[in-house]
SESEMI-719785 format. One record per residue (C-alpha): residue in one letter; x, y, z. Coordinates in steps of 0.05 Angstrom, whole numbers. Example, Ala and Ser with C-alpha at 12.3 -4.5 7.8 and 13.67 -1.06 7.14 Angstrom:
BEGIN
@rest=A | px=246 | py=-90 | pz=156;
@rest=S | px=273 | py=-21 | pz=143;
//
This chain:
BEGIN
@rest=M | px=100 | py=78 | pz=-1722;
@rest=F | px=112 | py=124 | pz=-1663;
@rest=A | px=187 | py=120 | pz=-1672;
@rest=S | px=184 | py=138 | pz=-1745;
@rest=K | px=139 | py=197 | pz=-1731;
@rest=V | px=185 | py=224 | pz=-1677;
@rest=R | px=247 | py=216 | pz=-1720;
@rest=S | px=213 | py=250 | pz=-1779;
@rest=S | px=190 | py=308 | pz=-1736;
@rest=Q | px=224 | py=374 | pz=-1751;
@rest=V | px=232 | py=388 | pz=-1677;
@rest=Y | px=268 | py=323 | pz=-1661;
@rest=P | px=338 | py=350 | pz=-1674;
@rest=L | px=322 | py=413 | pz=-1635;
@rest=V | px=297 | py=372 | pz=-1576;
@rest=L | px=361 | py=331 | pz=-1576;
@rest=A | px=405 | py=394 | pz=-1579;
@rest=L | px=367 | py=430 | pz=-1525;
@rest=S | px=362 | py=370 | pz=-1478;
@rest=S | px=438 | py=361 | pz=-1482;
@rest=S | px=453 | py=433 | pz=-1464;
@rest=L | px=401 | py=433 | pz=-1409;
@rest=M | px=429 | py=370 | pz=-1376;
@rest=F | px=500 | py=397 | pz=-1381;
@rest=W | px=480 | py=461 | pz=-1346;
@rest=L | px=442 | py=425 | pz=-1291;
@rest=A | px=503 | py=380 | pz=-1279;
@rest=W | px=557 | py=433 | pz=-1280;
@rest=P | px=583 | py=466 | pz=-1216;
@rest=T | px=549 | py=497 | pz=-1179;
@rest=M | px=485 | py=462 | pz=-1201;
@rest=P | px=465 | py=400 | pz=-1162;
@rest=L | px=452 | py=345 | pz=-1214;
@rest=T | px=524 | py=323 | pz=-1227;
@rest=F | px=502 | py=253 | pz=-1248;
@rest=L | px=472 | py=282 | pz=-1312;
@rest=L | px=543 | py=290 | pz=-1339;
@rest=F | px=541 | py=216 | pz=-1353;
@rest=I | px=483 | py=224 | pz=-1402;
@rest=A | px=486 | py=297 | pz=-1425;
@rest=Y | px=521 | py=281 | pz=-1491;
@rest=A | px=480 | py=219 | pz=-1508;
@rest=P | px=428 | py=262 | pz=-1544;
@rest=L | px=484 | py=291 | pz=-1588;
@rest=L | px=504 | py=220 | pz=-1607;
@rest=A | px=432 | py=208 | pz=-1625;
@rest=L | px=433 | py=273 | pz=-1665;
@rest=E | px=493 | py=249 | pz=-1705;
@rest=D | px=459 | py=182 | pz=-1718;
@rest=F | px=396 | py=218 | pz=-1741;
@rest=Y | px=433 | py=258 | pz=-1794;
@rest=A | px=477 | py=198 | pz=-1812;
@rest=Q | px=414 | py=161 | pz=-1833;
@rest=S | px=381 | py=222 | pz=-1864;
@rest=E | px=373 | py=225 | pz=-1939;
@rest=K | px=355 | py=298 | pz=-1938;
@rest=P | px=403 | py=348 | pz=-1972;
@rest=K | px=454 | py=385 | pz=-1930;
@rest=A | px=446 | py=336 | pz=-1872;
@rest=G | px=518 | py=348 | pz=-1850;
@rest=R | px=508 | py=423 | pz=-1848;
@rest=K | px=444 | py=416 | pz=-1807;
@rest=F | px=480 | py=369 | pz=-1758;
@rest=F | px=533 | py=422 | pz=-1748;
@rest=W | px=484 | py=478 | pz=-1734;
@rest=Y | px=445 | py=438 | pz=-1683;
@rest=L | px=510 | py=416 | pz=-1651;
@rest=Y | px=535 | py=487 | pz=-1648;
@rest=L | px=469 | py=510 | pz=-1618;
@rest=S | px=476 | py=458 | pz=-1563;
@rest=F | px=547 | py=478 | pz=-1546;
@rest=F | px=530 | py=552 | pz=-1550;
@rest=L | px=475 | py=544 | pz=-1498;
@rest=S | px=520 | py=500 | pz=-1454;
@rest=N | px=575 | py=553 | pz=-1455;
@rest=L | px=526 | py=610 | pz=-1444;
@rest=L | px=489 | py=577 | pz=-1386;
@rest=T | px=553 | py=557 | pz=-1349;
@rest=T | px=600 | py=616 | pz=-1362;
@rest=W | px=554 | py=675 | pz=-1373;
@rest=W | px=584 | py=709 | pz=-1312;
@rest=V | px=645 | py=730 | pz=-1352;
@rest=Y | px=598 | py=786 | pz=-1374;
@rest=Y | px=611 | py=822 | pz=-1308;
@rest=A | px=684 | py=831 | pz=-1327;
@rest=T | px=677 | py=841 | pz=-1402;
@rest=S | px=613 | py=837 | pz=-1443;
@rest=V | px=650 | py=836 | pz=-1509;
@rest=G | px=698 | py=784 | pz=-1483;
@rest=M | px=641 | py=740 | pz=-1458;
@rest=V | px=606 | py=741 | pz=-1526;
@rest=A | px=671 | py=726 | pz=-1563;
@rest=M | px=689 | py=671 | pz=-1514;
@rest=V | px=622 | py=636 | pz=-1519;
@rest=L | px=619 | py=640 | pz=-1595;
@rest=A | px=691 | py=616 | pz=-1604;
@rest=N | px=690 | py=562 | pz=-1552;
@rest=S | px=625 | py=533 | pz=-1578;
@rest=L | px=656 | py=528 | pz=-1647;
@rest=L | px=719 | py=494 | pz=-1620;
@rest=M | px=677 | py=443 | pz=-1583;
@rest=C | px=644 | py=424 | pz=-1648;
@rest=L | px=710 | py=403 | pz=-1680;
@rest=P | px=719 | py=335 | pz=-1645;
@rest=W | px=648 | py=317 | pz=-1664;
@rest=L | px=658 | py=336 | pz=-1737;
@rest=L | px=721 | py=293 | pz=-1738;
@rest=F | px=680 | py=237 | pz=-1705;
@rest=R | px=627 | py=242 | pz=-1760;
@rest=Y | px=681 | py=240 | pz=-1814;
@rest=T | px=716 | py=180 | pz=-1782;
@rest=K | px=651 | py=142 | pz=-1772;
@rest=R | px=631 | py=152 | pz=-1845;
@rest=A | px=700 | py=134 | pz=-1871;
@rest=A | px=720 | py=76 | pz=-1826;
@rest=G | px=656 | py=51 | pz=-1793;
@rest=A | px=619 | py=63 | pz=-1728;
@rest=G | px=669 | py=28 | pz=-1682;
@rest=W | px=727 | py=70 | pz=-1706;
@rest=G | px=682 | py=131 | pz=-1703;
@rest=Y | px=663 | py=123 | pz=-1630;
@rest=F | px=734 | py=106 | pz=-1611;
@rest=G | px=757 | py=168 | pz=-1649;
@rest=L | px=706 | py=213 | pz=-1614;
@rest=I | px=737 | py=196 | pz=-1546;
@rest=L | px=807 | py=209 | pz=-1572;
@rest=Y | px=788 | py=273 | pz=-1610;
@rest=W | px=752 | py=303 | pz=-1550;
@rest=I | px=808 | py=289 | pz=-1501;
@rest=T | px=858 | py=317 | pz=-1552;
@rest=F | px=816 | py=379 | pz=-1559;
@rest=E | px=815 | py=390 | pz=-1484;
@rest=Y | px=890 | py=378 | pz=-1481;
@rest=I | px=904 | py=429 | pz=-1536;
@rest=H | px=857 | py=478 | pz=-1501;
@rest=L | px=901 | py=473 | pz=-1440;
@rest=N | px=965 | py=488 | pz=-1477;
@rest=W | px=957 | py=543 | pz=-1528;
@rest=D | px=952 | py=618 | pz=-1523;
@rest=L | px=876 | py=617 | pz=-1533;
@rest=S | px=868 | py=570 | pz=-1474;
@rest=W | px=800 | py=567 | pz=-1440;
@rest=P | px=795 | py=499 | pz=-1405;
@rest=W | px=741 | py=521 | pz=-1356;
@rest=L | px=693 | py=469 | pz=-1385;
@rest=T | px=741 | py=410 | pz=-1388;
@rest=L | px=693 | py=353 | pz=-1374;
@rest=G | px=733 | py=326 | pz=-1315;
@rest=N | px=723 | py=392 | pz=-1279;
@rest=G | px=650 | py=376 | pz=-1274;
@rest=F | px=662 | py=333 | pz=-1211;
@rest=A | px=694 | py=390 | pz=-1173;
@rest=M | px=638 | py=391 | pz=-1121;
@rest=R | px=637 | py=315 | pz=-1115;
@rest=V | px=708 | py=303 | pz=-1089;
@rest=S | px=687 | py=237 | pz=-1056;
@rest=W | px=673 | py=209 | pz=-1126;
@rest=I | px=742 | py=224 | pz=-1156;
@rest=Q | px=797 | py=208 | pz=-1106;
@rest=W | px=829 | py=169 | pz=-1162;
@rest=Y | px=847 | py=235 | pz=-1196;
@rest=E | px=913 | py=226 | pz=-1160;
@rest=Y | px=928 | py=175 | pz=-1214;
@rest=T | px=892 | py=203 | pz=-1275;
@rest=G | px=880 | py=278 | pz=-1265;
@rest=V | px=818 | py=310 | pz=-1295;
@rest=F | px=826 | py=272 | pz=-1360;
@rest=G | px=807 | py=209 | pz=-1323;
@rest=G | px=741 | py=244 | pz=-1308;
@rest=T | px=733 | py=264 | pz=-1380;
@rest=L | px=744 | py=192 | pz=-1403;
@rest=W | px=694 | py=167 | pz=-1351;
@rest=I | px=641 | py=216 | pz=-1376;
@rest=L | px=651 | py=201 | pz=-1450;
@rest=L | px=648 | py=125 | pz=-1440;
@rest=A | px=586 | py=132 | pz=-1397;
@rest=N | px=552 | py=175 | pz=-1450;
@rest=L | px=568 | py=123 | pz=-1504;
@rest=A | px=539 | py=69 | pz=-1460;
@rest=F | px=475 | py=107 | pz=-1445;
@rest=Y | px=468 | py=124 | pz=-1519;
@rest=F | px=468 | py=50 | pz=-1536;
@rest=V | px=420 | py=35 | pz=-1479;
@rest=F | px=368 | py=88 | pz=-1496;
@rest=F | px=377 | py=112 | pz=-1568;
@rest=Y | px=409 | py=58 | pz=-1610;
@rest=G | px=358 | py=26 | pz=-1656;
@rest=D | px=306 | py=77 | pz=-1632;
@rest=A | px=298 | py=37 | pz=-1568;
@rest=I | px=270 | py=94 | pz=-1528;
@rest=F | px=215 | py=107 | pz=-1581;
@rest=K | px=198 | py=33 | pz=-1590;
@rest=G | px=189 | py=24 | pz=-1515;
@rest=I | px=249 | py=-22 | pz=-1511;
@rest=I | px=285 | py=-20 | pz=-1445;
@rest=R | px=351 | py=-57 | pz=-1447;
@rest=W | px=351 | py=-74 | pz=-1373;
@rest=R | px=413 | py=-116 | pz=-1373;
@rest=S | px=454 | py=-64 | pz=-1411;
@rest=L | px=427 | py=-10 | pz=-1365;
@rest=I | px=446 | py=-48 | pz=-1303;
@rest=Y | px=515 | py=-63 | pz=-1330;
@rest=T | px=524 | py=11 | pz=-1347;
@rest=L | px=504 | py=34 | pz=-1278;
@rest=I | px=550 | py=-18 | pz=-1245;
@rest=W | px=607 | py=4 | pz=-1290;
@rest=I | px=596 | py=77 | pz=-1270;
@rest=M | px=591 | py=59 | pz=-1196;
@rest=I | px=656 | py=20 | pz=-1193;
@rest=P | px=703 | py=81 | pz=-1198;
@rest=M | px=656 | py=118 | pz=-1152;
@rest=G | px=656 | py=62 | pz=-1101;
@rest=I | px=732 | py=57 | pz=-1102;
@rest=S | px=736 | py=132 | pz=-1092;
@rest=L | px=688 | py=131 | pz=-1033;
@rest=Y | px=729 | py=75 | pz=-1000;
@rest=V | px=793 | py=117 | pz=-1008;
@rest=Y | px=758 | py=181 | pz=-986;
@rest=Y | px=731 | py=155 | pz=-920;
@rest=G | px=795 | py=118 | pz=-903;
@rest=Y | px=844 | py=172 | pz=-924;
@rest=E | px=892 | py=200 | pz=-872;
@rest=E | px=929 | py=264 | pz=-889;
@rest=Q | px=1004 | py=265 | pz=-884;
@rest=G | px=1057 | py=319 | pz=-876;
@rest=T | px=1088 | py=371 | pz=-831;
@rest=P | px=1038 | py=415 | pz=-793;
@rest=T | px=1043 | py=486 | pz=-820;
@rest=E | px=1004 | py=546 | pz=-793;
@rest=V | px=981 | py=593 | pz=-847;
@rest=V | px=945 | py=660 | pz=-842;
@rest=V | px=904 | py=680 | pz=-903;
@rest=L | px=878 | py=750 | pz=-917;
@rest=Q | px=816 | py=772 | pz=-954;
@rest=P | px=819 | py=849 | pz=-954;
@rest=N | px=755 | py=858 | pz=-996;
@rest=I | px=777 | py=920 | pz=-1035;
@rest=D | px=731 | py=933 | pz=-1094;
@rest=P | px=772 | py=928 | pz=-1159;
@rest=Y | px=722 | py=971 | pz=-1197;
@rest=T | px=721 | py=1030 | pz=-1148;
@rest=E | px=777 | py=1026 | pz=-1096;
@rest=K | px=836 | py=982 | pz=-1113;
@rest=F | px=869 | py=1011 | pz=-1175;
@rest=V | px=896 | py=1079 | pz=-1192;
@rest=G | px=843 | py=1120 | pz=-1228;
@rest=T | px=783 | py=1086 | pz=-1197;
@rest=V | px=733 | py=1133 | pz=-1165;
@rest=N | px=748 | py=1116 | pz=-1093;
@rest=F | px=820 | py=1095 | pz=-1100;
@rest=I | px=853 | py=1077 | pz=-1034;
@rest=P | px=926 | py=1098 | pz=-1033;
@rest=F | px=975 | py=1040 | pz=-1033;
@rest=D | px=1005 | py=1056 | pz=-965;
@rest=E | px=935 | py=1057 | pz=-935;
@rest=Q | px=919 | py=991 | pz=-968;
@rest=V | px=982 | py=960 | pz=-938;
@rest=R | px=964 | py=987 | pz=-869;
@rest=R | px=897 | py=953 | pz=-876;
@rest=F | px=930 | py=888 | pz=-897;
@rest=T | px=981 | py=888 | pz=-841;
@rest=G | px=929 | py=906 | pz=-788;
@rest=L | px=883 | py=850 | pz=-809;
@rest=S | px=939 | py=800 | pz=-814;
@rest=E | px=967 | py=816 | pz=-745;
@rest=S | px=899 | py=801 | pz=-714;
@rest=K | px=912 | py=727 | pz=-730;
@rest=I | px=988 | py=719 | pz=-731;
@rest=T | px=1017 | py=678 | pz=-674;
@rest=P | px=1089 | py=659 | pz=-657;
@rest=E | px=1074 | py=592 | pz=-691;
@rest=T | px=1052 | py=623 | pz=-757;
@rest=D | px=1094 | py=596 | pz=-814;
@rest=F | px=1064 | py=634 | pz=-873;
@rest=V | px=1021 | py=696 | pz=-887;
@rest=V | px=985 | py=699 | pz=-953;
@rest=W | px=957 | py=761 | pz=-987;
@rest=P | px=916 | py=760 | pz=-1052;
@rest=E | px=933 | py=772 | pz=-1125;
@rest=T | px=955 | py=843 | pz=-1142;
@rest=A | px=949 | py=863 | pz=-1069;
@rest=I | px=997 | py=919 | pz=-1090;
@rest=D | px=983 | py=942 | pz=-1162;
@rest=K | px=1039 | py=994 | pz=-1167;
@rest=Q | px=1083 | py=968 | pz=-1224;
@rest=I | px=1145 | py=965 | pz=-1182;
@rest=N | px=1211 | py=958 | pz=-1218;
@rest=E | px=1242 | py=892 | pz=-1198;
@rest=D | px=1312 | py=922 | pz=-1201;
@rest=A | px=1290 | py=971 | pz=-1146;
@rest=L | px=1247 | py=925 | pz=-1103;
@rest=E | px=1288 | py=936 | pz=-1040;
@rest=I | px=1283 | py=1011 | pz=-1042;
@rest=D | px=1210 | py=1018 | pz=-1062;
@rest=P | px=1171 | py=1052 | pz=-1005;
@rest=I | px=1113 | py=1003 | pz=-1008;
@rest=I | px=1158 | py=941 | pz=-1008;
@rest=R | px=1197 | py=971 | pz=-950;
@rest=Q | px=1131 | py=981 | pz=-913;
@rest=I | px=1114 | py=908 | pz=-924;
@rest=K | px=1183 | py=886 | pz=-901;
@rest=R | px=1177 | py=927 | pz=-837;
@rest=F | px=1113 | py=888 | pz=-823;
@rest=K | px=1148 | py=824 | pz=-840;
@rest=A | px=1207 | py=840 | pz=-795;
@rest=R | px=1159 | py=843 | pz=-735;
@rest=H | px=1143 | py=769 | pz=-750;
@rest=P | px=1209 | py=738 | pz=-771;
@rest=Q | px=1183 | py=667 | pz=-760;
@rest=A | px=1131 | py=676 | pz=-815;
@rest=A | px=1147 | py=677 | pz=-889;
@rest=M | px=1100 | py=715 | pz=-935;
@rest=V | px=1069 | py=709 | pz=-1004;
@rest=T | px=1033 | py=769 | pz=-1035;
@rest=G | px=1009 | py=791 | pz=-1103;
@rest=V | px=1046 | py=850 | pz=-1134;
@rest=T | px=1049 | py=883 | pz=-1202;
@rest=T | px=1121 | py=889 | pz=-1224;
@rest=Q | px=1161 | py=908 | pz=-1286;
@rest=I | px=1229 | py=893 | pz=-1317;
@rest=V | px=1261 | py=945 | pz=-1363;
@rest=Y | px=1305 | py=919 | pz=-1420;
@rest=R | px=1367 | py=954 | pz=-1444;
@rest=S | px=1349 | py=948 | pz=-1518;
@rest=Q | px=1295 | py=922 | pz=-1565;
@rest=A | px=1340 | py=862 | pz=-1580;
@rest=D | px=1337 | py=842 | pz=-1507;
@rest=A | px=1262 | py=849 | pz=-1502;
@rest=P | px=1217 | py=787 | pz=-1510;
@rest=P | px=1155 | py=788 | pz=-1555;
@rest=T | px=1110 | py=805 | pz=-1495;
@rest=A | px=1148 | py=869 | pz=-1480;
@rest=R | px=1113 | py=937 | pz=-1483;
@rest=R | px=1143 | py=999 | pz=-1515;
@rest=S | px=1140 | py=1065 | pz=-1478;
@rest=R | px=1102 | py=1120 | pz=-1514;
@rest=N | px=1150 | py=1175 | pz=-1494;
@rest=A | px=1216 | py=1139 | pz=-1503;
@rest=D | px=1246 | py=1081 | pz=-1540;
@rest=I | px=1243 | py=1038 | pz=-1477;
@rest=Y | px=1220 | py=966 | pz=-1475;
@rest=Y | px=1193 | py=934 | pz=-1412;
@rest=D | px=1151 | py=876 | pz=-1388;
@rest=V | px=1096 | py=881 | pz=-1337;
@rest=F | px=1083 | py=820 | pz=-1293;
@rest=N | px=1026 | py=795 | pz=-1250;
@rest=T | px=1074 | py=773 | pz=-1195;
@rest=A | px=1073 | py=730 | pz=-1134;
@rest=L | px=1125 | py=760 | pz=-1088;
@rest=F | px=1156 | py=718 | pz=-1033;
@rest=V | px=1188 | py=751 | pz=-972;
@rest=G | px=1226 | py=698 | pz=-934;
@rest=N | px=1244 | py=690 | pz=-861;
@rest=K | px=1306 | py=733 | pz=-871;
@rest=N | px=1266 | py=786 | pz=-910;
@rest=E | px=1296 | py=763 | pz=-976;
@rest=S | px=1253 | py=773 | pz=-1038;
@rest=V | px=1237 | py=722 | pz=-1093;
@rest=A | px=1189 | py=735 | pz=-1151;
@rest=Y | px=1147 | py=688 | pz=-1192;
@rest=H | px=1112 | py=715 | pz=-1254;
@rest=K | px=1043 | py=689 | pz=-1271;
@rest=S | px=1052 | py=647 | pz=-1333;
@rest=K | px=982 | py=622 | pz=-1351;
@rest=L | px=951 | py=686 | pz=-1375;
@rest=V | px=879 | py=702 | pz=-1393;
@rest=P | px=873 | py=708 | pz=-1470;
@rest=G | px=856 | py=778 | pz=-1493;
@rest=V | px=856 | py=806 | pz=-1422;
@rest=E | px=927 | py=792 | pz=-1399;
@rest=I | px=960 | py=770 | pz=-1464;
@rest=M | px=956 | py=781 | pz=-1538;
@rest=P | px=956 | py=709 | pz=-1564;
@rest=Y | px=1018 | py=691 | pz=-1603;
@rest=P | px=1054 | py=759 | pz=-1597;
@rest=Q | px=1108 | py=734 | pz=-1644;
@rest=V | px=1056 | py=730 | pz=-1700;
@rest=L | px=1006 | py=784 | pz=-1678;
@rest=G | px=1057 | py=836 | pz=-1657;
@rest=V | px=1031 | py=885 | pz=-1709;
@rest=I | px=960 | py=881 | pz=-1681;
@rest=S | px=990 | py=890 | pz=-1612;
@rest=E | px=1024 | py=955 | pz=-1633;
@rest=V | px=958 | py=980 | pz=-1663;
@rest=I | px=923 | py=967 | pz=-1596;
@rest=F | px=978 | py=1004 | pz=-1561;
@rest=D | px=970 | py=1064 | pz=-1607;
@rest=L | px=895 | py=1064 | pz=-1592;
@rest=G | px=909 | py=1071 | pz=-1517;
@rest=G | px=915 | py=998 | pz=-1497;
@rest=T | px=975 | py=958 | pz=-1477;
@rest=S | px=1026 | py=929 | pz=-1524;
@rest=G | px=1045 | py=857 | pz=-1513;
@rest=G | px=1002 | py=844 | pz=-1452;
@rest=F | px=1035 | py=814 | pz=-1390;
@rest=G | px=1101 | py=779 | pz=-1389;
@rest=R | px=1109 | py=708 | pz=-1364;
@rest=Q | px=1164 | py=659 | pz=-1346;
@rest=K | px=1182 | py=588 | pz=-1369;
@rest=E | px=1201 | py=555 | pz=-1303;
@rest=R | px=1157 | py=541 | pz=-1243;
@rest=T | px=1188 | py=576 | pz=-1183;
@rest=V | px=1178 | py=544 | pz=-1114;
@rest=F | px=1185 | py=588 | pz=-1052;
@rest=Y | px=1220 | py=558 | pz=-991;
@rest=N | px=1218 | py=582 | pz=-919;
@rest=S | px=1273 | py=570 | pz=-868;
@rest=D | px=1244 | py=501 | pz=-852;
@rest=S | px=1252 | py=481 | pz=-925;
@rest=I | px=1176 | py=477 | pz=-935;
@rest=G | px=1164 | py=491 | pz=-1009;
@rest=V | px=1104 | py=531 | pz=-1034;
@rest=A | px=1074 | py=531 | pz=-1104;
@rest=P | px=1050 | py=603 | pz=-1118;
@rest=S | px=989 | py=597 | pz=-1163;
@rest=V | px=963 | py=663 | pz=-1189;
@rest=C | px=888 | py=662 | pz=-1203;
@rest=Y | px=874 | py=629 | pz=-1270;
@rest=E | px=934 | py=582 | pz=-1263;
@rest=S | px=898 | py=540 | pz=-1212;
@rest=I | px=852 | py=508 | pz=-1265;
@rest=Y | px=912 | py=476 | pz=-1300;
@rest=G | px=928 | py=407 | pz=-1272;
@rest=D | px=994 | py=389 | pz=-1306;
@rest=F | px=1018 | py=461 | pz=-1299;
@rest=M | px=1009 | py=459 | pz=-1224;
@rest=S | px=1039 | py=389 | pz=-1218;
@rest=R | px=1104 | py=419 | pz=-1245;
@rest=F | px=1110 | py=461 | pz=-1182;
@rest=V | px=1101 | py=397 | pz=-1142;
@rest=R | px=1154 | py=361 | pz=-1182;
@rest=N | px=1200 | py=421 | pz=-1168;
@rest=G | px=1191 | py=410 | pz=-1093;
@rest=A | px=1127 | py=444 | pz=-1072;
@rest=N | px=1097 | py=415 | pz=-1008;
@rest=L | px=1038 | py=463 | pz=-1006;
@rest=I | px=998 | py=503 | pz=-1057;
@rest=F | px=980 | py=576 | pz=-1045;
@rest=I | px=928 | py=605 | pz=-1092;
@rest=I | px=925 | py=681 | pz=-1095;
@rest=T | px=867 | py=710 | pz=-1135;
@rest=N | px=819 | py=768 | pz=-1145;
@rest=D | px=751 | py=740 | pz=-1162;
@rest=A | px=711 | py=803 | pz=-1151;
@rest=W | px=711 | py=817 | pz=-1226;
@rest=W | px=655 | py=767 | pz=-1235;
@rest=G | px=606 | py=794 | pz=-1185;
@rest=D | px=564 | py=749 | pz=-1141;
@rest=S | px=558 | py=694 | pz=-1193;
@rest=D | px=577 | py=621 | pz=-1205;
@rest=G | px=645 | py=643 | pz=-1231;
@rest=Y | px=682 | py=652 | pz=-1165;
@rest=K | px=648 | py=590 | pz=-1136;
@rest=Q | px=670 | py=547 | pz=-1194;
@rest=H | px=740 | py=575 | pz=-1189;
@rest=L | px=743 | py=555 | pz=-1115;
@rest=H | px=718 | py=484 | pz=-1127;
@rest=Y | px=767 | py=473 | pz=-1184;
@rest=A | px=823 | py=482 | pz=-1133;
@rest=S | px=798 | py=419 | pz=-1099;
@rest=L | px=819 | py=380 | pz=-1161;
@rest=R | px=891 | py=405 | pz=-1154;
@rest=A | px=891 | py=382 | pz=-1081;
@rest=I | px=869 | py=312 | pz=-1100;
@rest=E | px=915 | py=305 | pz=-1161;
@rest=N | px=977 | py=323 | pz=-1121;
@rest=R | px=953 | py=306 | pz=-1049;
@rest=R | px=974 | py=376 | pz=-1030;
@rest=S | px=939 | py=421 | pz=-979;
@rest=I | px=919 | py=489 | pz=-1006;
@rest=A | px=913 | py=559 | pz=-976;
@rest=R | px=871 | py=605 | pz=-1020;
@rest=S | px=873 | py=680 | pz=-1012;
@rest=A | px=822 | py=721 | pz=-1052;
@rest=N | px=817 | py=796 | pz=-1052;
@rest=T | px=745 | py=779 | pz=-1049;
@rest=G | px=707 | py=718 | pz=-1072;
@rest=I | px=721 | py=659 | pz=-1026;
@rest=S | px=785 | py=650 | pz=-987;
@rest=A | px=792 | py=582 | pz=-955;
@rest=F | px=836 | py=522 | pz=-938;
@rest=I | px=831 | py=457 | pz=-977;
@rest=D | px=856 | py=391 | pz=-949;
@rest=Q | px=890 | py=334 | pz=-987;
@rest=K | px=823 | py=300 | pz=-1001;
@rest=G | px=796 | py=363 | pz=-1034;
@rest=D | px=749 | py=384 | pz=-977;
@rest=I | px=742 | py=459 | pz=-966;
@rest=H | px=751 | py=488 | pz=-896;
@rest=K | px=737 | py=556 | pz=-866;
@rest=P | px=709 | py=588 | pz=-929;
@rest=T | px=697 | py=663 | pz=-924;
@rest=E | px=635 | py=699 | pz=-946;
@rest=F | px=633 | py=736 | pz=-1013;
@rest=Y | px=648 | py=810 | pz=-1010;
@rest=T | px=667 | py=807 | pz=-937;
@rest=Q | px=732 | py=830 | pz=-905;
@rest=A | px=762 | py=771 | pz=-868;
@rest=V | px=826 | py=738 | pz=-843;
@rest=I | px=829 | py=663 | pz=-830;
@rest=K | px=881 | py=617 | pz=-799;
@rest=D | px=890 | py=542 | pz=-801;
@rest=T | px=943 | py=488 | pz=-794;
@rest=I | px=952 | py=449 | pz=-858;
@rest=L | px=1000 | py=392 | pz=-875;
@rest=A | px=1061 | py=400 | pz=-920;
@rest=R | px=1071 | py=334 | pz=-956;
@rest=E | px=1134 | py=310 | pz=-992;
@rest=D | px=1118 | py=247 | pz=-1032;
@rest=L | px=1092 | py=251 | pz=-1103;
@rest=T | px=1028 | py=221 | pz=-1130;
@rest=F | px=1027 | py=183 | pz=-1196;
@rest=Y | px=995 | py=243 | pz=-1229;
@rest=S | px=1046 | py=291 | pz=-1200;
@rest=K | px=1101 | py=250 | pz=-1231;
@rest=H | px=1070 | py=238 | pz=-1299;
@rest=G | px=1021 | py=296 | pz=-1310;
@rest=D | px=970 | py=291 | pz=-1367;
@rest=Y | px=996 | py=225 | pz=-1395;
@rest=L | px=925 | py=204 | pz=-1413;
@rest=A | px=915 | py=265 | pz=-1457;
@rest=R | px=984 | py=259 | pz=-1489;
@rest=T | px=969 | py=186 | pz=-1506;
@rest=A | px=901 | py=205 | pz=-1535;
@rest=A | px=932 | py=260 | pz=-1577;
@rest=W | px=980 | py=211 | pz=-1610;
@rest=L | px=927 | py=158 | pz=-1621;
@rest=S | px=878 | py=208 | pz=-1650;
@rest=V | px=927 | py=225 | pz=-1705;
@rest=F | px=933 | py=151 | pz=-1725;
@rest=V | px=857 | py=141 | pz=-1722;
@rest=F | px=845 | py=201 | pz=-1767;
@rest=L | px=899 | py=180 | pz=-1816;
@rest=A | px=870 | py=109 | pz=-1818;
@rest=A | px=801 | py=136 | pz=-1833;
@rest=F | px=829 | py=183 | pz=-1886;
@rest=V | px=867 | py=127 | pz=-1921;
@rest=R | px=809 | py=79 | pz=-1918;
@rest=K | px=762 | py=130 | pz=-1948;
@rest=R | px=812 | py=142 | pz=-2005;
@rest=I | px=820 | py=68 | pz=-2018;
@rest=V | px=747 | py=51 | pz=-2015;
//
């Protein structure tokens, strides 16, 4: 009687939707209840079952709206801080990402109705992982909420990411949610007072096995590699008021560089191997064909010449001018005053031990902020934005992953800001020879919020996946060192000028994940196509 009353209640679907989003928020970094990830989606499975059994009209439509409400609140509660950088962008991001997260569940509902519950639940796992994989690899990419990222503050639980990457975590979470759904919700068990103790114990044991293996690896792990001394700078220049030309208290570039060099030299020793400055440390749009004669670059190289034993990585804004429109890629901008085409790059600039310069162009760009998605298709829109005072084409990018080498042949992966949340992308640097990962970023856009903290902890996932030590330089936010287990060392305070130094280990061998990347997601993507086609054919036949 009680079960039927609850299920017939008009608030039951709302309770399921709200409880799912609340548990997801409480589990997501930087909140403390990570274990709730294993059950946060079980109410949504119950929600689907409720409407699958409903004889009321428009049941499918109601399921979609409650599902969308749950994902909307999950996105809003975990990524609201984007508002500090762009209020319009935050609203668009939350609305769009919530809709995209509904798609795997709608495919699950279709497959379950067409081919049966078993195929449906199997399809849900495949569809969700495929969705996350696509979200990593298209121009509208926003993988911040990839489920496997949720363990970023629990690195002792996920040492096996060196074999699976974050998609192993996503699979773990989805299987656990299915198990808890069958324990608590299937057959209205929770409302009938039925506690499936044996199933619950088996589920908890199954969850604890990967965790136990990880803890064993974590506490027995010994780092490997060549000791490398790195100095990391956090200059703490406000991007809204001081850093960029046109801001109210703009600090001239030569003065910014003097500040950088003075702070760096307070920590540099004769044993220092690398000095790391943050993203867009110099935002001057320097022509790459004239790097060696630019006054600011020459100022940097004079500093570098005083410390020839130390190579250097710094963020710089650069440009390349093309001889004709035919030579220009789709990302190129067109000058207003002349028929000149050029690309602007968010660049990591390497100055080697012999003062040679090598540039890497940031290639994972923030949609709408740094790149117009699919410029080949949306070029007309891009030109309209340019005519309204914006930028045509956004930033340029490059196809290959450039590794920087010092005179001791230690290779460095230069990750520029947003790039550090992409596992397979970063593993390509490692496959190309990177022994260390340097992350340069500017997290001050997001204010004192969860945003910069989440960004820091996501870097720990890259350390585990590739067993690579990381040096992280933020203009402000948190600069730090991360060891090969994912533990964070010497973190700086937010909005504080600082310079830190540590000896980290440059490792040469490759992990299974470094070699094979997102193989789990690629496999899921292929299987999901076959599952959907099987469901489609079966529905047609039946």
